[in-house]
One Martini backbone bead per residue (centre of mass of N, CA, C, O) as a GRO file, in nm:
protein
  172
    1MET     BB    1   0.153  -6.080  -9.079
    2PRO     BB    2  -0.143  -6.072  -8.955
    3LYS     BB    3  -0.462  -6.076  -9.026
    4GLN     BB    4  -0.716  -5.874  -8.999
    5THR     BB    5  -0.993  -5.876  -8.793
    6VAL     BB    6  -1.341  -5.841  -8.773
    7PRO     BB    7  -1.550  -5.761  -8.549
    8ASP     BB    8  -1.842  -5.811  -8.396
    9ILE     BB    9  -2.086  -5.550  -8.426
   10ASP     BB   10  -2.297  -5.363  -8.199
   11PHE     BB   11  -2.569  -5.135  -8.193
   12ASN     BB   12  -2.681  -4.964  -7.894
   13LYS     BB   13  -2.895  -4.936  -7.594
   14PHE     BB   14  -2.949  -4.764  -7.282
   15VAL     BB   15  -3.100  -4.670  -6.999
   16ILE     BB   16  -3.036  -4.530  -6.703
   17ALA     BB   17  -3.237  -4.711  -6.537
   18GLU     BB   18  -3.056  -4.982  -6.601
   19LEU     BB   19  -2.781  -4.956  -6.452
   20PRO     BB   20  -2.820  -5.075  -6.165
   21GLU     BB   21  -2.895  -5.362  -6.273
   22LEU     BB   22  -2.634  -5.420  -6.428
   23PHE     BB   23  -2.461  -5.418  -6.169
   24LYS     BB   24  -2.620  -5.613  -5.989
   25ASP     BB   25  -2.600  -5.849  -6.225
   26LYS     BB   26  -2.306  -5.832  -6.350
   27LYS     BB   27  -2.305  -5.706  -6.661
   28ILE     BB   28  -2.093  -5.510  -6.553
   29LYS     BB   29  -1.736  -5.478  -6.616
   30ILE     BB   30  -1.445  -5.394  -6.441
   31ASN     BB   31  -1.118  -5.424  -6.567
   32TYR     BB   32  -0.828  -5.384  -6.368
   33GLU     BB   33  -0.605  -5.487  -6.565
   34TYR     BB   34  -0.672  -5.213  -6.771
   35GLN     BB   35  -0.822  -5.031  -6.583
   36ARG     BB   36  -0.906  -4.766  -6.433
   37GLY     BB   37  -1.021  -4.590  -6.210
   38ASP     BB   38  -1.177  -4.333  -6.042
   39ILE     BB   39  -1.057  -4.015  -6.199
   40TRP     BB   40  -1.248  -3.804  -6.208
   41LYS     BB   41  -1.327  -3.499  -6.172
   42ARG     BB   42  -1.575  -3.316  -6.053
   43ARG     BB   43  -1.610  -3.133  -6.301
   44GLN     BB   44  -1.656  -3.368  -6.502
   45GLN     BB   45  -1.905  -3.486  -6.364
   46ILE     BB   46  -2.084  -3.235  -6.378
   47GLU     BB   47  -2.079  -3.204  -6.688
   48LEU     BB   48  -2.216  -3.469  -6.751
   49ILE     BB   49  -2.484  -3.416  -6.602
   50ASN     BB   50  -2.547  -3.160  -6.760
   51SER     BB   51  -2.563  -3.295  -7.035
   52ILE     BB   52  -2.797  -3.481  -6.968
   53ASN     BB   53  -3.000  -3.259  -6.876
   54LYS     BB   54  -2.964  -3.122  -7.181
   55ARG     BB   55  -2.950  -3.368  -7.397
   56TYR     BB   56  -2.674  -3.446  -7.457
   57SER     BB   57  -2.418  -3.593  -7.582
   58ILE     BB   58  -2.182  -3.861  -7.447
   59GLY     BB   59  -2.137  -4.064  -7.638
   60VAL     BB   60  -1.979  -4.367  -7.704
   61ILE     BB   61  -1.974  -4.676  -7.591
   62VAL     BB   62  -1.735  -4.945  -7.525
   63LEU     BB   63  -1.791  -5.293  -7.560
   64PHE     BB   64  -1.733  -5.625  -7.420
   65VAL     BB   65  -1.793  -5.962  -7.453
   66ASN     BB   66  -1.736  -6.193  -7.242
   67ASP     BB   67  -1.727  -6.526  -7.137
   68ASN     BB   68  -1.968  -6.434  -6.916
   69GLY     BB   69  -2.153  -6.201  -7.062
   70GLN     BB   70  -2.009  -5.943  -7.006
   71PHE     BB   71  -1.962  -5.596  -6.985
   72GLU     BB   72  -1.680  -5.454  -7.098
   73ILE     BB   73  -1.509  -5.158  -7.056
   74LEU     BB   74  -1.327  -4.970  -7.300
   75ASP     BB   75  -1.528  -4.711  -7.327
   76GLY     BB   76  -1.675  -4.510  -7.051
   77GLN     BB   77  -1.625  -4.547  -6.746
   78GLN     BB   78  -1.649  -4.258  -6.627
   79ARG     BB   79  -1.940  -4.217  -6.715
   80ILE     BB   80  -2.068  -4.459  -6.571
   81LEU     BB   81  -1.968  -4.391  -6.281
   82THR     BB   82  -2.104  -4.114  -6.264
   83ILE     BB   83  -2.394  -4.204  -6.300
   84LYS     BB   84  -2.399  -4.398  -6.063
   85LYS     BB   85  -2.337  -4.188  -5.847
   86TYR     BB   86  -2.586  -4.013  -5.897
   87LEU     BB   87  -2.803  -4.237  -5.845
   88GLU     BB   88  -2.662  -4.280  -5.541
   89ASP     BB   89  -2.589  -4.001  -5.412
   90LYS     BB   90  -2.236  -3.967  -5.454
   91LEU     BB   91  -2.241  -3.675  -5.566
   92GLU     BB   92  -2.095  -3.374  -5.550
   93LEU     BB   93  -2.329  -3.073  -5.553
   94SER     BB   94  -2.211  -2.841  -5.447
   95ASP     BB   95  -2.226  -2.546  -5.621
   96THR     BB   96  -2.482  -2.636  -5.785
   97ASP     BB   97  -2.780  -2.691  -6.004
   98ILE     BB   98  -2.800  -2.981  -5.916
   99ILE     BB   99  -3.023  -3.227  -5.858
  100PRO     BB  100  -3.070  -3.468  -5.674
  101TYR     BB  101  -3.199  -3.762  -5.753
  102ASN     BB  102  -3.386  -3.801  -5.486
  103GLU     BB  103  -3.519  -3.490  -5.558
  104LEU     BB  104  -3.665  -3.550  -5.795
  105GLY     BB  105  -3.911  -3.530  -5.985
  106VAL     BB  106  -4.102  -3.728  -6.168
  107GLN     BB  107  -4.039  -3.603  -6.448
  108ASP     BB  108  -3.731  -3.565  -6.419
  109LYS     BB  109  -3.670  -3.862  -6.361
  110ALA     BB  110  -3.791  -3.978  -6.620
  111LEU     BB  111  -3.603  -3.827  -6.814
  112LEU     BB  112  -3.339  -3.935  -6.706
  113ASN     BB  113  -3.407  -4.245  -6.726
  114ALA     BB  114  -3.449  -4.210  -7.059
  115TYR     BB  115  -3.168  -4.179  -7.115
  116CYS     BB  116  -2.946  -4.250  -7.373
  117VAL     BB  117  -2.699  -4.507  -7.399
  118TYR     BB  118  -2.460  -4.558  -7.628
  119TYR     BB  119  -2.333  -4.862  -7.800
  120LEU     BB  120  -2.058  -5.064  -7.861
  121LYS     BB  121  -2.047  -5.416  -7.942
  122LEU     BB  122  -1.814  -5.658  -7.892
  123LYS     BB  123  -1.868  -6.005  -7.978
  124SER     BB  124  -1.596  -6.082  -8.149
  125HIS     BB  125  -1.305  -6.288  -8.180
  126ASP     BB  126  -1.025  -6.426  -8.222
  127PRO     BB  127  -0.941  -6.679  -8.016
  128GLU     BB  128  -0.621  -6.649  -8.039
  129THR     BB  129  -0.641  -6.299  -8.003
  130LYS     BB  130  -0.839  -6.176  -7.799
  131GLU     BB  131  -0.675  -6.046  -7.569
  132GLU     BB  132  -0.506  -5.863  -7.752
  133ASP     BB  133  -0.743  -5.720  -7.890
  134ILE     BB  134  -0.855  -5.584  -7.637
  135VAL     BB  135  -0.607  -5.425  -7.555
  136GLN     BB  136  -0.569  -5.276  -7.826
  137THR     BB  137  -0.840  -5.139  -7.830
  138PHE     BB  138  -0.807  -4.984  -7.570
  139LEU     BB  139  -0.548  -4.827  -7.644
  140ARG     BB  140  -0.660  -4.688  -7.904
  141LEU     BB  141  -0.897  -4.536  -7.761
  142HIS     BB  142  -0.657  -4.388  -7.556
  143GLU     BB  143  -0.440  -4.228  -7.767
  144GLY     BB  144  -0.552  -3.971  -7.776
  145THR     BB  145  -0.546  -3.624  -7.801
  146PRO     BB  146  -0.619  -3.379  -7.627
  147LEU     BB  147  -0.761  -3.088  -7.627
  148ASN     BB  148  -0.687  -2.778  -7.641
  149LYS     BB  149  -0.795  -2.466  -7.592
  150ALA     BB  150  -0.785  -2.374  -7.889
  151GLU     BB  151  -0.940  -2.622  -8.003
  152LYS     BB  152  -1.198  -2.575  -7.844
  153ILE     BB  153  -1.260  -2.294  -7.953
  154ASN     BB  154  -1.261  -2.384  -8.258
  155ALA     BB  155  -1.530  -2.561  -8.219
  156TYR     BB  156  -1.680  -2.327  -8.228
  157ARG     BB  157  -1.970  -2.131  -8.315
  158GLY     BB  158  -2.022  -1.826  -8.427
  159ALA     BB  159  -2.002  -1.547  -8.234
  160PHE     BB  160  -1.777  -1.643  -8.048
  161LYS     BB  161  -1.570  -1.717  -8.263
  162ASP     BB  162  -1.564  -1.444  -8.405
  163ALA     BB  163  -1.473  -1.276  -8.157
  164PHE     BB  164  -1.217  -1.432  -8.097
  165ARG     BB  165  -1.076  -1.396  -8.371
  166LYS     BB  166  -1.071  -1.087  -8.366
  167THR     BB  167  -0.907  -1.056  -8.105
  168ARG     BB  168  -0.660  -1.217  -8.195
  169GLU     BB  169  -0.589  -1.039  -8.445
  170GLU     BB  170  -0.557  -0.765  -8.282
  171HIS     BB  171  -0.323  -0.919  -8.075
  172SER     BB  172  -0.085  -1.028  -8.289
   0.00000   0.00000   0.00000
């Protein structure tokens, strides 16, 4: 069995305002050989934009620098595509309280544009196993089991969780 090598990893960020330029300059690449298309449901997209507007963390994106110097998205593609859609006013916002990007006031737009998207950048792999390493990294990042409803409720803290636990115990 070959010895595992540790890739060179860099932790960094970009602000949302940089995203259109990154796509325009082809610095971000979605590799459809192993990536899915744009599959998030509208509800998931709306929740992401709400999280950004409330300044919540949207998690860390995982990128790989390919041979062309482009960032291939290993984890976070749906988040990046949703943000891109919002910035291009292509996200369906009816029946939400989200203001379309092109209608934001100067201050609100500046706050949104300054939101940091953090990423881990895998900079190098063993040249002999690079392609397999990338695929395996991608697969391992995506093989986690999504939380079920009970696990999501259990993640809450405070009064809500206490009330839920009490109700559950009373009706068990």
